[in-house]
C-alpha positions as CSV (number, residue, x, y, z in Angstrom):
1,X,-40.3,29.9,-8.9
2,X,-36.9,29.7,-10.7
3,X,-36.8,26.9,-13.2
4,X,-33.6,24.7,-13.2
5,X,-31.1,25.5,-15.9
6,X,-30.6,23.4,-19.0
7,X,-27.3,22.1,-17.6
8,X,-29.1,21.0,-14.4
9,X,-31.9,19.3,-16.3
10,X,-29.4,17.5,-18.5
11,X,-27.5,16.3,-15.4
12,X,-30.7,15.1,-13.8
13,X,-31.7,13.2,-16.9
14,X,-28.2,11.7,-17.2
15,X,-28.4,10.5,-13.6
16,X,-31.8,8.8,-14.3
17,X,-30.5,7.2,-17.5
18,X,-27.5,5.7,-15.7
19,X,-29.6,4.6,-12.8
20,X,-31.9,2.6,-15.1
21,X,-29.0,1.2,-17.2
22,X,-28.1,-1.4,-14.5
23,X,-24.5,-0.2,-15.0
24,X,-24.5,-1.5,-18.6
25,X,-23.1,0.3,-21.6
26,X,-20.9,2.6,-19.5
27,X,-17.7,3.9,-21.1
28,X,-14.7,1.8,-20.1
29,X,-12.1,3.5,-17.9
30,X,-9.4,1.7,-19.8
31,X,-9.0,-0.7,-22.7
32,X,-9.2,-4.5,-22.5
33,X,-6.6,-5.4,-25.1
34,X,-5.4,-8.8,-26.3
35,X,-1.7,-9.3,-25.4
36,X,0.8,-8.6,-28.1
37,X,3.5,-11.1,-28.9
38,X,6.2,-9.0,-27.2
39,X,6.8,-5.8,-25.2
40,X,9.7,-3.7,-24.1
41,X,8.6,-4.3,-20.5
42,X,6.2,-6.8,-18.9
43,X,5.1,-5.9,-15.4
44,X,3.7,-8.9,-13.5
45,X,1.1,-7.8,-11.0
46,X,-1.7,-5.3,-11.5
47,X,-1.9,-3.8,-8.0
48,X,-1.1,-0.3,-7.0
49,X,2.7,-0.6,-7.2
50,X,2.6,-2.4,-10.5
51,X,0.2,0.1,-12.1
52,X,2.2,3.0,-10.7
53,X,5.4,1.5,-12.2
54,X,3.7,1.3,-15.6
55,X,2.4,4.8,-15.4
56,X,5.8,6.3,-14.5
57,X,7.6,4.2,-17.1
58,X,5.3,5.8,-19.7
59,X,5.1,9.3,-18.3
60,X,8.7,9.9,-17.0
61,X,10.7,7.7,-19.4
62,X,8.6,7.5,-22.6
63,X,8.5,3.7,-22.5
64,X,4.9,2.9,-23.6
65,X,5.4,-0.6,-25.1
66,X,4.5,-2.0,-21.7
67,X,2.1,-4.7,-20.5
68,X,0.7,-5.1,-17.0
69,X,-0.3,-8.8,-16.6
70,X,-2.7,-9.5,-13.7
71,X,-4.0,-13.0,-12.9
72,X,-7.2,-11.5,-11.5
73,X,-8.6,-8.0,-11.8
74,X,-6.7,-4.8,-11.4
75,X,-6.2,-3.8,-7.8
76,X,-7.8,-7.0,-6.6
77,X,-4.9,-8.4,-4.5
78,X,-3.3,-6.7,-1.5
79,X,-4.4,-3.3,-2.9
80,X,-8.0,-4.2,-2.1
81,X,-7.0,-5.9,1.2
82,X,-5.2,-3.1,3.2
83,X,-6.3,-0.4,5.6
84,X,-5.1,2.6,3.6
85,X,-2.8,4.3,6.2
86,X,-0.3,6.7,4.8
87,X,2.7,8.2,6.7
88,X,6.4,8.8,6.2
89,X,7.8,8.9,9.8
90,X,10.3,6.1,9.5
91,X,13.5,6.0,11.6
92,X,16.4,5.4,9.3
93,X,17.4,7.9,6.6
94,X,17.0,5.4,3.7
95,X,13.5,4.4,4.5
96,X,12.4,8.0,5.6
97,X,13.6,9.5,2.2
98,X,11.7,6.8,0.2
99,X,8.4,7.2,2.2
100,X,8.7,11.0,2.2
101,X,9.0,10.9,-1.6
102,X,5.8,8.9,-1.6
103,X,4.1,11.4,0.7
104,X,5.0,14.3,-1.5
105,X,3.6,12.4,-4.5
106,X,0.4,11.6,-2.5
107,X,-0.1,15.3,-1.9
108,X,-0.5,16.0,-5.6
109,X,-1.7,12.6,-6.8
110,X,-5.4,13.4,-7.5
111,X,-4.4,16.4,-9.6
112,X,-1.6,14.4,-11.3
113,X,-4.0,11.6,-12.3
114,X,-7.1,13.7,-12.7
115,X,-8.8,11.2,-10.5
116,X,-9.9,11.7,-6.9
117,X,-7.9,9.2,-4.8
118,X,-9.6,10.7,-1.7
119,X,-6.2,11.4,0.1
120,X,-7.2,12.7,3.5
121,X,-4.3,14.2,5.6
122,X,-6.1,13.7,8.9
123,X,-2.9,12.9,10.8
124,X,-1.4,9.7,12.3
125,X,-0.8,9.1,16.1
126,X,1.6,6.4,17.2
127,X,0.9,5.7,20.9
128,X,3.5,5.0,23.6
129,X,2.5,2.9,26.6
130,X,5.8,2.5,28.5
131,X,9.1,4.3,29.0
132,X,10.8,2.4,26.2
133,X,8.0,3.3,23.8
134,X,8.5,6.9,24.6
135,X,12.2,6.8,24.2
136,X,11.7,5.2,20.8
137,X,9.1,7.8,19.8
138,X,11.3,10.7,20.8
139,X,14.3,9.2,18.9
140,X,12.1,8.7,15.8
141,X,10.5,12.1,15.9
142,X,14.0,13.8,16.2
143,X,15.3,11.7,13.3
144,X,12.3,12.7,11.2
145,X,12.7,16.4,11.9
146,X,16.4,16.2,10.9
147,X,15.2,14.8,7.6
148,X,12.6,17.5,7.1
149,X,9.7,15.3,7.9
150,X,6.9,16.7,10.1
151,X,6.6,15.2,13.6
152,X,5.8,16.0,17.2
153,X,5.9,14.3,20.5
154,X,2.5,14.7,22.3
155,X,1.5,14.5,26.0
156,X,-1.6,12.6,27.0
157,X,-3.6,15.8,27.4
158,X,-2.6,16.9,23.9
159,X,-3.6,13.5,22.6
160,X,-7.0,13.8,24.4
161,X,-7.6,17.1,22.6
162,X,-7.2,15.4,19.2
163,X,-9.0,12.1,20.1
164,X,-11.5,12.8,22.9
165,X,-12.8,9.2,22.8
166,X,-9.4,7.7,23.6
167,X,-9.0,6.3,27.2
168,X,-6.0,8.2,28.6
169,X,-6.6,7.1,32.2
170,X,-3.5,6.1,34.1
171,X,-5.4,3.0,35.3
172,X,-6.0,1.8,31.7
173,X,-4.6,-1.6,30.9
174,X,-2.5,0.1,28.3
175,X,-1.8,3.5,29.8
176,X,-1.0,6.2,27.2
177,X,2.2,8.1,28.2
178,X,2.4,10.0,24.9
179,X,2.5,9.7,21.2
180,X,4.2,10.7,18.0
181,X,2.1,12.8,15.7
182,X,2.5,13.3,12.0
183,X,-0.1,15.8,10.8
184,X,0.6,15.2,7.1
185,X,-0.2,11.5,7.4
186,X,-3.7,10.1,6.8
187,X,-5.6,7.7,4.5
188,X,-6.6,7.3,0.9
189,X,-9.1,5.3,-1.1
190,X,-7.2,2.1,-2.1
191,X,-9.3,1.1,-5.1
192,X,-9.3,4.7,-6.4
193,X,-5.5,4.7,-6.4
194,X,-5.4,1.5,-8.5
195,X,-8.1,2.9,-10.9
196,X,-6.4,6.3,-11.2
197,X,-3.0,4.8,-12.1
198,X,-4.7,2.2,-14.4
199,X,-6.6,4.9,-16.3
200,X,-3.5,7.1,-16.5
201,X,-1.2,4.2,-17.8
202,X,-3.8,3.1,-20.3
203,X,-4.1,6.7,-21.7
204,X,-0.4,6.7,-22.3
205,X,-0.5,3.4,-24.3
206,X,0.2,0.8,-21.7
207,X,-1.7,-2.6,-22.2
208,X,-3.6,-3.7,-19.1
209,X,-4.1,-7.5,-19.4
210,X,-6.4,-9.0,-16.8
211,X,-7.5,-12.5,-16.0
212,X,-4.1,-13.8,-17.2
213,X,-1.8,-15.6,-14.8
214,X,1.9,-15.8,-15.3
215,X,3.0,-19.4,-15.0
216,X,6.7,-19.2,-15.8
217,X,9.6,-16.8,-16.6
218,X,11.5,-17.9,-19.7
219,X,15.2,-17.3,-19.8
220,X,17.9,-17.8,-22.4
221,X,21.7,-17.6,-21.7
222,X,21.0,-16.0,-18.3
223,X,18.8,-13.3,-19.8
224,X,15.0,-13.0,-19.4
225,X,13.1,-13.2,-22.7
226,X,9.5,-13.2,-21.6
227,X,6.8,-14.8,-19.5
228,X,4.6,-17.9,-19.9
229,X,1.0,-17.1,-19.2
230,X,-2.5,-18.7,-19.4
231,X,-2.9,-16.8,-22.7
232,X,0.4,-18.1,-24.1
233,X,4.0,-16.8,-24.2
234,X,4.6,-13.1,-24.1
235,X,8.0,-11.9,-25.1
236,X,9.8,-9.1,-23.2
237,X,13.1,-7.5,-23.0
238,X,12.6,-6.7,-19.4
239,X,10.3,-8.3,-16.7
240,X,9.4,-6.5,-13.6
241,X,7.7,-8.5,-10.8
242,X,5.5,-6.6,-8.4
243,X,3.4,-9.4,-6.9
244,X,3.2,-8.6,-3.2
245,X,2.7,-11.8,-1.0
246,X,3.5,-14.1,-4.0
247,X,6.9,-12.7,-4.8
248,X,8.7,-15.8,-3.5
249,X,6.7,-18.0,-5.8
250,X,7.5,-15.7,-8.8
251,X,11.2,-15.7,-8.0
252,X,11.3,-19.5,-7.9
253,X,10.0,-19.5,-11.5
254,X,13.3,-17.8,-12.5
255,X,15.4,-20.1,-10.3
256,X,15.9,-17.4,-7.6
257,X,15.3,-17.6,-3.8
258,X,14.4,-14.3,-2.1
259,X,14.8,-13.6,1.6
260,X,11.1,-13.3,2.2
261,X,8.4,-14.8,4.4
262,X,4.8,-14.6,3.4
263,X,2.2,-14.4,6.2
264,X,-1.5,-13.6,6.5
265,X,-2.4,-10.1,7.8
266,X,-5.9,-9.5,9.2
267,X,-8.2,-6.5,9.3
268,X,-11.9,-5.8,9.9
269,X,-14.5,-3.1,9.6
270,X,-17.4,-2.3,11.9
271,X,-21.0,-1.2,11.1
272,X,-21.2,2.4,10.0
273,X,-21.2,5.1,12.7
274,X,-21.6,8.8,12.7
275,X,-18.2,10.6,12.5
276,X,-16.4,10.2,15.8
277,X,-12.7,9.6,14.9
278,X,-11.1,12.0,12.5
279,X,-7.5,10.8,12.7
280,X,-5.6,7.5,12.6
281,X,-4.6,5.9,16.0
282,X,-1.9,3.2,16.0
283,X,-0.2,1.3,18.8
284,X,2.8,-0.9,18.3
285,X,2.6,-2.4,21.8
286,X,-0.9,-3.8,21.4
287,X,-0.5,-4.4,17.6
288,X,-3.7,-2.6,16.8
289,X,-4.7,0.5,14.9
290,X,-7.9,2.2,14.0
291,X,-9.4,4.9,11.7
292,X,-12.8,5.8,10.5
293,X,-13.6,5.7,6.8
294,X,-15.7,8.2,4.9
295,X,-18.6,5.7,4.9
296,X,-18.5,5.7,8.8
297,X,-17.2,2.2,9.5
298,X,-14.3,1.7,11.8
299,X,-11.3,0.2,10.0
300,X,-9.3,-1.9,12.4
301,X,-6.1,-3.8,11.8
302,X,-3.9,-6.3,13.6
303,X,-0.4,-7.7,13.3
304,X,0.6,-10.5,11.1
305,X,-0.3,-14.1,12.0
306,X,2.6,-16.0,13.6
307,X,2.9,-18.6,10.8
308,X,3.9,-18.5,7.2
309,X,1.2,-19.2,4.6
310,X,-0.9,-17.9,1.7
311,X,-4.3,-18.0,3.3
312,X,-6.6,-15.0,3.2
313,X,-8.8,-15.7,6.2
314,X,-6.4,-15.6,9.1
315,X,-7.1,-16.7,12.7
316,X,-9.8,-15.6,15.0
317,X,-7.6,-15.3,18.1
318,X,-5.6,-12.5,16.4
319,X,-8.8,-10.5,15.8
320,X,-10.0,-11.3,19.4
321,X,-6.7,-10.0,20.8
322,X,-6.8,-6.8,18.7
323,X,-10.4,-6.0,19.6
324,X,-9.7,-6.5,23.3
325,X,-7.0,-3.8,23.0
326,X,-9.1,-1.5,20.8
327,X,-12.0,-1.7,23.3
328,X,-9.6,-0.9,26.2
329,X,-8.3,2.2,24.3
330,X,-11.8,3.1,23.1
331,X,-14.4,1.9,25.7
332,X,-17.2,3.6,23.6
333,X,-16.6,1.1,20.8
334,X,-17.2,-2.0,23.0
335,X,-20.8,-2.4,21.7
336,X,-20.1,-1.7,18.1
337,X,-20.8,-4.7,15.8
338,X,-18.2,-6.1,13.4
339,X,-19.4,-6.0,9.8
340,X,-16.7,-8.1,8.0
341,X,-13.2,-9.4,8.4
342,X,-10.6,-10.4,5.8
343,X,-6.9,-11.3,5.4
344,X,-4.2,-10.4,2.9
345,X,-0.8,-11.9,2.2
346,X,2.2,-9.9,3.1
347,X,5.8,-10.7,2.3
348,X,8.4,-9.5,4.8
349,X,12.2,-9.1,4.7
350,X,14.4,-9.7,7.8
351,X,14.9,-6.0,8.2
352,X,11.3,-4.9,7.7
353,X,12.3,-3.0,4.5
354,X,11.4,-3.7,0.9
355,X,13.4,-5.1,-2.0
356,X,13.6,-2.8,-5.1
357,X,16.3,-4.4,-7.2
358,X,17.8,-5.9,-10.3
359,X,18.5,-9.6,-10.0
360,X,21.2,-12.0,-11.1
361,X,19.1,-12.7,-14.2
362,X,19.6,-9.9,-16.8
363,X,16.4,-8.0,-17.5
364,X,14.6,-9.3,-14.4
365,X,13.6,-7.0,-11.6
366,X,11.7,-7.4,-8.3
367,X,9.8,-4.9,-6.2
368,X,8.6,-6.8,-3.1
369,X,9.0,-7.3,0.7
370,X,7.0,-4.3,1.7
371,X,5.4,-6.3,4.6
372,X,2.6,-4.4,6.2
373,X,3.5,-1.0,4.9
374,X,3.2,-1.2,1.1
375,X,0.1,0.9,0.4
376,X,1.6,4.1,1.8
377,X,4.6,3.8,-0.5
378,X,2.6,3.2,-3.7
379,X,3.5,6.4,-5.6
380,X,7.2,6.5,-4.4
381,X,7.6,2.8,-5.0
382,X,6.3,3.0,-8.6
383,X,8.4,6.1,-9.3
384,X,11.8,4.7,-8.2
385,X,11.1,1.2,-9.6
386,X,10.2,2.6,-13.0
387,X,13.4,4.6,-13.0
388,X,15.4,1.4,-12.0
389,X,13.8,-0.7,-14.8
390,X,14.1,2.0,-17.4
391,X,17.8,2.7,-16.8
392,X,18.9,-0.8,-15.6
393,X,20.5,0.7,-12.5
394,X,19.0,1.5,-9.1
395,X,17.4,4.9,-8.6
396,X,19.4,6.7,-5.8
397,X,16.5,6.2,-3.3
398,X,16.2,2.6,-4.3
399,X,19.9,1.7,-4.1
400,X,19.8,0.9,-0.3
401,X,17.0,-1.6,-0.9
402,X,19.0,-3.8,-3.3
403,X,19.2,-7.6,-2.8
404,X,22.9,-7.1,-2.3
405,X,22.3,-5.9,1.3
406,X,21.5,-9.4,2.5
407,X,25.0,-10.5,1.5
408,X,26.9,-7.3,2.5
409,X,25.1,-7.0,5.8
410,X,24.0,-3.4,5.1
411,X,20.5,-4.0,6.5
412,X,18.0,-1.2,7.3
413,X,16.3,-2.3,10.5
414,X,12.9,-0.6,10.5
415,X,11.2,-2.9,12.9
416,X,10.6,-0.1,15.4
417,X,8.7,2.0,12.8
418,X,7.2,-0.8,10.8
419,X,6.5,-3.4,13.5
420,X,2.8,-2.8,13.6
421,X,0.6,-3.6,10.6
422,X,-0.3,-0.5,8.9
């Protein structure tokens, strides 16, 4: 019998040692520093977008005197409360270019960060249930292909080949007439994305300050000079706010009013199942979408609740409506038990597109309003926002998403591509 190698014996002993350590005395993935008195840039919000902004500020622009200030723990807000879908098949050029940048960054992100973000290009289907759906799908796929973004229009039989469990009967309550298909779309592990960017930013010298809430934005002569926090005042030449559903609250601290509405967004997961769904299926008409995680649970999402608020539990009738639709599309899932349900807070703009912009306060920037589609944009959002903050002018891909568009009327109406939570 061949004896295990010395390397294998060491690995086995290391595994036993860590198993008996009760997760104590592990090497930290990043430092836990005390805040300095001042920084070149303070980023408010330690989710995926904020951490990505810090990483690209340091890596692409050499700005390392940066602090990310997070009221809870890194990645504990909407980054931990989303359903991880990634795609770039948006209708209008401005949105499509931004999300396609993100897609290209996703495709090399694990190697870039030397951290497995579990990006799985399993493809994304957007179902069409009526003639208008199909007209919109054909228009969007054609627009995508003109922009060099992959996309196809599929027939019900082609859809059935990809998702055998899907009910494509013409007698179905929501008959499937076709779908758009983006093969490069898929999912990623949300917390791994936050951890990878956090570790990368920390290694470049960025201070990651957790359990520290920003309670005010201090200005002097129309220019930002820092932030008030629960650990005291932190001076900054620039402040970049990336606080997802709470962006309106942050803006009010600086005397600004943003064109945002914050609403609960709900999702749920089922008990684990054997692999049975190897792609993402979305439906705008029924406001539901579903994928299967690597652990085996079905990840199901709904649309936003119909009221504004900051609650994170949502309303049962939204979940009930979504599950009725999912069970109609997937009869085999009707006896699967729900494991847990949660809600996040999303802030949405009138045109279903984000704000990536300077403000009327010198040195103050906002990245917000992503609505239900923020996770998929994480790398691209951080990249263009870092460039905007570093150079005090909009990155070319961020320029259409300036606050000015709400006064000029140059809106980018993406409700057709972004109308379903994803």
